[in-house]
C-alpha positions as CSV (number, residue, x, y, z in Angstrom):
1,M,107.6,131.6,80.1
2,P,108.1,127.9,81.1
3,G,109.7,127.3,84.5
4,P,113.0,125.4,85.1
5,T,113.1,121.7,84.5
6,L,112.8,120.2,88.0
7,R,114.7,117.2,89.1
8,P,112.8,114.0,90.2
9,A,113.2,114.5,93.9
10,T,111.7,118.0,93.6
11,L,108.9,116.8,91.3
12,A,108.0,114.1,93.8
13,V,107.4,116.8,96.4
14,T,105.8,119.6,94.2
15,A,103.9,118.0,91.4
16,G,100.1,117.7,91.8
17,R,99.9,120.6,94.3
18,P,97.3,123.4,94.3
19,P,98.5,126.7,93.0
20,H,100.6,129.0,95.3
21,E,97.8,131.4,96.0
22,A,96.6,133.0,99.2
23,D,94.5,130.6,101.4
24,Q,95.0,127.6,99.0
25,P,95.8,124.4,100.9
26,L,99.2,122.9,100.4
27,N,97.6,119.5,99.6
28,V,94.7,118.7,97.4
29,P,91.9,117.7,99.7
30,I,90.2,114.3,99.6
31,T,87.1,114.6,97.5
32,M,84.7,112.0,98.9
33,T,81.8,111.9,96.4
34,S,80.2,109.4,94.1
35,T,78.2,112.1,92.2
36,Y,78.8,115.6,90.8
37,V,76.4,118.3,89.8
38,A,75.4,117.6,86.1
39,T,76.7,119.3,82.9
40,G,80.3,119.4,83.9
41,E,83.3,117.3,82.9
42,L,83.0,114.7,85.7
43,E,79.3,113.8,86.2
44,Y,79.9,110.6,88.1
45,G,82.5,109.0,90.4
46,R,83.8,106.4,88.0
47,F,84.8,109.1,85.5
48,G,87.1,111.2,87.6
49,N,88.0,112.7,90.9
50,P,90.2,115.7,91.9
51,T,92.2,113.6,94.3
52,W,92.9,111.2,91.4
53,T,94.0,114.1,89.2
54,A,96.5,115.3,91.8
55,F,98.1,111.8,92.1
56,E,98.0,111.3,88.3
57,D,99.7,114.7,87.7
58,A,102.5,113.8,90.2
59,L,103.2,110.3,89.0
60,G,102.9,111.5,85.3
61,A,105.4,114.2,86.0
62,L,107.9,111.6,87.4
63,E,107.4,109.2,84.5
64,G,107.3,111.9,81.8
65,G,103.8,111.1,80.7
66,R,100.1,111.0,81.6
67,A,99.1,108.7,84.5
68,L,95.8,106.9,85.2
69,A,95.1,105.5,88.7
70,F,93.5,102.1,89.2
71,A,92.1,100.2,92.1
72,S,95.1,97.8,92.2
73,G,98.1,96.7,90.2
74,M,96.1,93.7,88.9
75,A,93.3,96.0,87.8
76,A,95.8,97.8,85.7
77,V,97.2,94.5,84.4
78,T,93.8,93.2,83.3
79,T,92.8,96.5,81.8
80,L,95.8,96.3,79.6
81,L,95.1,92.8,78.6
82,D,91.5,93.8,77.7
83,L,93.1,95.9,74.9
84,V,94.7,92.8,73.3
85,G,92.6,91.8,70.3
86,Q,90.9,88.3,70.2
87,G,93.5,85.7,69.1
88,S,96.4,88.1,69.4
89,S,99.5,87.3,71.4
90,V,101.5,88.8,74.3
91,I,105.3,88.1,74.6
92,A,106.2,88.3,78.3
93,P,109.0,87.3,80.7
94,Q,109.1,83.7,81.9
95,H,110.0,85.1,85.3
96,A,107.5,87.8,86.2
97,Y,105.0,88.8,88.8
98,N,102.8,85.7,89.2
99,G,99.6,87.7,89.1
100,T,100.6,88.8,85.6
101,I,101.5,85.3,84.6
102,A,98.2,84.0,86.1
103,A,96.2,86.7,84.2
104,L,97.9,85.7,80.9
105,A,97.2,82.0,81.6
106,D,93.6,82.8,82.4
107,A,93.0,84.8,79.2
108,E,94.8,82.1,77.2
109,S,92.6,79.3,78.7
110,R,89.5,81.2,77.5
111,G,90.9,81.6,74.0
112,R,91.3,85.3,74.4
113,L,95.0,85.5,73.5
114,R,98.2,83.5,73.3
115,A,101.0,84.0,75.8
116,N,104.6,83.5,74.8
117,L,106.9,83.4,77.8
118,V,110.5,84.2,77.0
119,D,113.9,84.8,78.6
120,I,113.7,88.6,78.7
121,T,117.4,89.0,79.2
122,D,118.0,87.3,75.8
123,T,117.6,90.4,73.7
124,A,118.2,88.7,70.3
125,G,115.9,85.8,71.3
126,V,113.1,88.2,72.3
127,I,113.5,90.2,69.0
128,K,113.3,87.0,67.0
129,A,110.1,85.9,68.9
130,M,108.5,89.3,67.9
131,E,109.6,88.9,64.3
132,D,108.2,85.3,64.2
133,D,104.8,86.3,65.6
134,E,102.6,88.2,63.2
135,D,99.9,88.4,65.8
136,C,101.9,89.9,68.7
137,A,100.1,92.9,70.2
138,F,102.2,93.6,73.3
139,L,105.8,93.0,74.4
140,W,105.5,92.9,78.1
141,I,108.7,93.7,80.0
142,E,109.6,93.5,83.7
143,S,113.0,94.9,84.6
144,P,114.1,93.9,87.1
145,T,112.0,90.8,86.9
146,N,110.1,89.5,89.9
147,P,111.6,87.6,91.7
148,A,114.6,86.6,89.6
149,L,115.9,90.2,89.4
150,E,116.9,89.9,85.7
151,V,117.4,93.1,83.8
152,A,116.2,93.6,80.2
153,D,117.6,95.9,77.6
154,V,114.5,98.1,77.4
155,P,115.8,100.6,74.8
156,A,116.9,97.8,72.4
157,L,113.7,95.8,72.8
158,A,111.5,98.9,72.5
159,A,113.2,100.0,69.3
160,A,112.8,96.6,67.7
161,A,109.1,96.4,68.8
162,R,108.4,99.8,67.3
163,E,109.8,98.7,64.0
164,L,107.4,95.8,64.1
165,G,104.4,97.8,65.2
166,I,104.2,96.1,68.6
167,R,103.3,98.1,71.7
168,V,105.7,97.8,74.7
169,V,104.5,97.6,78.3
170,V,107.1,98.0,81.0
171,D,106.3,97.0,84.6
172,N,108.3,99.6,86.5
173,T,107.2,98.6,90.0
174,F,110.7,97.5,91.2
175,A,112.7,100.3,89.7
176,T,110.3,103.2,90.2
177,P,110.5,106.3,88.0
178,L,113.5,107.4,90.0
179,L,115.7,104.6,88.8
180,Q,114.2,103.9,85.3
181,Q,112.0,105.9,83.0
182,P,110.7,103.4,80.4
183,L,108.8,106.1,78.3
184,A,112.1,107.8,77.6
185,D,113.6,104.4,76.6
186,G,110.8,104.0,74.0
187,A,108.1,102.1,75.9
188,D,104.5,102.9,75.1
189,I,102.9,102.1,78.5
190,V,104.4,102.0,82.0
191,L,102.7,99.8,84.7
192,H,103.0,100.3,88.5
193,S,101.7,98.4,91.4
194,A,101.4,101.6,93.4
195,T,100.8,99.4,96.4
196,K,104.5,99.0,96.6
197,Y,107.1,101.7,96.4
198,I,104.9,104.5,95.2
199,A,102.6,104.4,98.3
200,G,105.4,102.9,100.3
201,H,103.7,102.2,103.7
202,S,102.0,98.8,103.2
203,D,98.5,100.4,103.7
204,V,97.2,100.9,100.2
205,L,96.1,98.7,97.3
206,M,96.4,100.7,94.1
207,G,97.8,100.5,90.5
208,A,98.7,103.0,87.8
209,L,99.4,103.1,84.1
210,V,101.4,105.9,82.4
211,V,101.4,106.7,78.7
212,P,103.4,109.4,76.8
213,P,102.4,113.0,77.0
214,A,99.2,114.5,75.4
215,D,99.0,114.3,71.6
216,T,101.6,111.6,71.5
217,D,99.3,108.6,71.9
218,D,95.9,109.8,72.7
219,E,94.3,106.6,71.4
220,V,95.8,104.4,74.1
221,Y,95.2,106.9,76.9
222,D,91.5,107.3,75.8
223,A,91.1,103.5,75.5
224,L,92.6,102.9,79.0
225,K,90.6,105.6,80.6
226,A,87.4,104.4,79.0
227,R,88.1,100.8,80.0
228,R,88.8,101.9,83.6
229,G,85.4,103.5,83.9
230,L,83.5,100.8,82.1
231,A,85.0,98.0,84.2
232,G,84.8,100.0,87.4
233,S,88.5,99.5,88.1
234,T,88.7,102.8,89.9
235,P,90.4,103.5,93.2
236,G,88.8,105.1,96.3
237,P,89.8,108.7,96.9
238,F,91.2,108.0,100.3
239,E,93.6,105.3,98.9
240,V,94.7,107.7,96.2
241,W,95.3,110.4,98.8
242,L,97.4,108.0,100.8
243,A,99.4,107.0,97.7
244,L,100.1,110.6,96.8
245,R,101.3,111.3,100.4
246,G,103.6,108.3,100.1
247,L,104.9,109.4,96.7
248,R,106.1,112.7,98.3
249,T,108.8,110.8,100.2
250,L,109.7,108.2,97.5
251,H,113.1,109.6,96.9
252,V,114.2,109.6,100.5
253,R,112.7,106.2,101.2
254,L,114.3,104.7,98.1
255,D,117.7,106.3,98.8
256,R,117.9,104.7,102.2
257,A,116.4,101.3,101.2
258,Q,118.7,101.0,98.2
259,A,121.8,101.8,100.3
260,N,120.7,99.2,102.8
261,A,120.0,96.6,100.0
262,A,123.5,97.1,98.4
263,E,125.2,96.6,101.7
264,L,123.1,93.5,102.6
265,A,123.8,92.0,99.2
266,R,127.5,92.4,99.8
267,R,127.3,90.8,103.3
268,L,125.1,88.0,102.2
269,A,127.5,87.1,99.4
270,E,130.1,86.4,102.0
271,H,128.0,84.1,104.2
272,P,128.6,80.3,103.7
273,A,124.8,79.5,104.0
274,V,124.2,81.6,100.8
275,E,124.9,80.0,97.5
276,E,124.1,83.0,95.3
277,V,123.0,86.6,95.7
278,R,120.8,88.1,93.0
279,Y,121.0,91.9,93.0
280,P,121.0,94.0,89.8
281,G,123.1,96.8,91.3
282,F,120.2,99.1,91.9
283,G,116.8,99.2,93.8
284,A,115.9,97.7,97.1
285,I,115.1,94.1,96.3
286,V,117.7,91.4,97.0
287,A,117.2,87.7,96.4
288,P,119.7,85.4,98.1
289,V,119.6,81.7,97.1
290,L,120.3,79.6,100.1
291,A,122.5,76.5,99.7
292,G,120.1,74.5,101.8
293,G,117.2,74.9,99.4
294,A,113.6,75.1,100.5
295,D,114.2,73.9,104.1
296,A,116.8,76.6,104.6
297,G,114.6,79.3,103.1
298,D,111.6,78.3,105.3
299,F,113.8,78.3,108.4
300,L,115.2,81.8,107.6
301,V,111.8,83.4,107.3
302,R,110.7,81.8,110.6
303,A,113.9,82.6,112.6
304,T,114.0,86.4,112.5
305,S,112.3,89.0,114.7
306,L,112.8,92.2,112.8
307,W,112.3,91.0,109.2
308,V,108.6,90.3,108.5
309,H,107.5,87.2,106.6
310,A,105.1,88.7,104.1
311,T,104.4,88.5,100.4
312,S,104.2,92.2,99.5
313,L,107.1,94.6,99.1
314,G,108.2,98.2,98.8
315,G,107.2,99.4,102.3
316,V,109.3,101.1,104.9
317,E,109.7,97.9,106.8
318,S,111.8,94.9,105.6
319,T,109.9,91.9,104.4
320,F,110.9,88.6,102.8
321,E,109.5,85.3,101.7
322,R,110.6,82.1,99.9
323,R,109.0,82.5,96.6
324,R,108.6,78.9,95.6
325,R,106.1,78.5,98.5
326,W,103.6,79.8,95.9
327,K,102.3,77.1,93.5
328,L,102.2,79.6,90.6
329,E,105.9,80.6,90.9
330,A,107.9,79.4,87.9
331,A,109.7,76.0,88.4
332,T,112.9,77.7,87.2
333,I,113.1,79.8,90.3
334,P,115.4,78.1,92.8
335,E,113.7,76.5,95.8
336,G,116.0,78.3,98.1
337,L,115.5,81.8,96.6
338,V,114.3,84.3,99.3
339,R,113.0,87.6,97.9
340,M,113.9,90.4,100.3
341,S,112.3,93.8,100.2
342,V,114.8,95.9,102.1
343,G,113.3,98.7,104.2
344,I,114.7,101.8,105.8
345,E,115.7,100.4,109.2
346,D,119.3,100.6,110.4
347,V,121.3,98.3,108.2
348,D,123.2,96.8,111.1
349,D,120.0,95.8,112.9
350,L,118.7,94.2,109.7
351,W,122.0,92.3,109.3
352,D,122.1,91.2,112.9
353,D,118.7,89.7,112.6
354,L,119.6,87.9,109.4
355,V,123.0,86.6,110.4
356,Q,121.9,84.9,113.6
357,A,119.4,82.9,111.5
358,L,121.9,82.2,108.7
359,D,124.5,81.1,111.3
360,R,122.0,78.6,112.7
361,I,121.3,77.3,109.2
362,N,125.0,76.8,108.6
363,A,125.7,75.2,112.0
């Protein structure tokens, strides 16, 4: 008989474990090999690894589908774009991870595809863009978007895309499967930079894709898995083992970081140096827009001792950066927007470090 349906926090701890049998290890060991004895299912290191399988089982259980591990988030992004037919188009958010935007621009410059960047919060406008584009292969959604923290209506967009025969990709890196499950909302593929919250300790480069359960969309799963092996976009087993170890504590890390983020968003909104606070009401990313623009943002990231000036996010430590310092960042992102990845430190220590810098900006 099937067992009880487990809640996400329990799945994060239990999925992808060896069976509960005498002398079995609690954790799947790291399988360090490039080659297997012939005539089995694996044969070679690019085709599979038991350590990958454990991670994929755990993440797949959390997302409600089947996961595939990749060498990085960008490896997962470019693998997806490789599935877009020559001359087809991808509709994507105008504000999105700049690596994704760069990959779309690169493919467009080579005549591989067309990129149509839209306001992903304008549901009616996105649906019309899909209706007007007979060559659209993918609707690419980030929600919340990076770094603008805009929220898309994933169920409505996915339903419209399905009617039009367009596949839906949702980058779930910011929300994680604990706060949003895109497959349940009608998406076809979920994307993660597992470097971020999944691994959670700023020590792993990894990506993942998740598709619906077996027999639901085997064609896409098989195509992605084949492309991963062909392109060699495969992660090392040690990195996957670290990501799985990080996944085990995702729920407790995210609970603390999210509580910290909500409180910091409230306090930031009351400070005179802050013109606007972007926070979608969930997750652990906050984006204050400083009234003093670029100069104020640059000062803030230099004037703290606890917050770390760094470009990545999702770790246990709090990091931040002024996003327009990157040339590829959209011109519609305010110069003074500082993307904050809130960690699990004491919230009062985080605030004390911020407010002394903000007070100096406002002096």
